[in-house]
C-alpha positions as CSV (number, residue, x, y, z in Angstrom):
1,M,27.3,-71.0,-4.0
2,A,24.1,-70.2,-5.9
3,S,24.3,-68.0,-8.9
4,N,21.8,-65.2,-9.6
5,N,19.9,-66.0,-12.8
6,N,17.6,-63.0,-12.6
7,Q,19.8,-60.9,-14.8
8,I,18.2,-59.4,-17.9
9,N,20.8,-59.1,-20.6
10,V,18.9,-57.0,-23.1
11,P,18.7,-53.3,-22.1
12,E,15.4,-52.8,-23.8
13,A,13.9,-55.7,-22.0
14,K,15.2,-54.4,-18.7
15,E,13.5,-51.0,-19.2
16,A,10.3,-52.7,-20.3
17,M,10.3,-54.9,-17.2
18,N,10.8,-51.9,-15.0
19,R,7.9,-50.1,-16.6
20,F,5.7,-53.2,-16.2
21,K,6.7,-53.5,-12.5
22,M,5.8,-49.8,-11.9
23,E,2.4,-50.3,-13.7
24,C,1.6,-53.3,-11.6
25,A,2.7,-51.6,-8.4
26,N,0.4,-48.6,-9.2
27,E,-2.5,-51.0,-9.9
28,V,-2.2,-52.5,-6.4
29,G,-1.5,-49.2,-4.7
30,V,2.2,-49.7,-3.8
31,N,4.4,-46.6,-4.3
32,L,7.6,-47.8,-5.9
33,K,10.6,-45.5,-6.2
34,Q,13.3,-45.7,-8.9
35,G,16.2,-47.6,-7.4
36,Y,16.1,-49.1,-3.9
37,N,12.8,-50.3,-2.6
38,G,14.0,-52.5,0.3
39,D,11.8,-50.6,2.7
40,L,8.6,-52.3,1.3
41,T,6.8,-54.7,3.5
42,S,6.7,-58.4,2.4
43,R,3.0,-57.9,1.8
44,Q,3.6,-55.0,-0.6
45,A,6.4,-56.7,-2.5
46,G,4.3,-59.8,-2.8
47,S,1.3,-58.0,-4.1
48,V,3.4,-56.4,-6.8
49,G,4.9,-59.7,-7.8
50,G,1.5,-61.4,-7.7
51,Q,0.0,-58.7,-9.9
52,M,2.8,-59.1,-12.4
53,V,2.2,-62.9,-12.6
54,K,-1.5,-62.4,-12.9
55,R,-1.1,-60.0,-15.9
56,M,1.5,-62.3,-17.6
57,I,-0.9,-65.3,-17.3
58,E,-3.8,-63.2,-18.6
59,S,-1.7,-62.1,-21.5
60,Y,-0.7,-65.6,-22.3
61,E,-4.3,-66.8,-22.1
62,N,-5.4,-64.0,-24.4
63,S,-2.7,-65.0,-27.0
64,M,-4.1,-68.6,-27.0
65,K,-7.5,-67.5,-28.2
């Protein structure tokens, strides 16, 4: 049985990650709700995740300068 390692143990980090997710969703035009968002299409969910990764990479690259 696989374990879920996606747990965020620090409450402040969890809230920050939720804000980040909402910002990224807004940037790509996906309307996220608080709580359950299982009604999103795969395309919508993927675009939010992709935007999050894009911004994390940009942040890392900027910190390397």
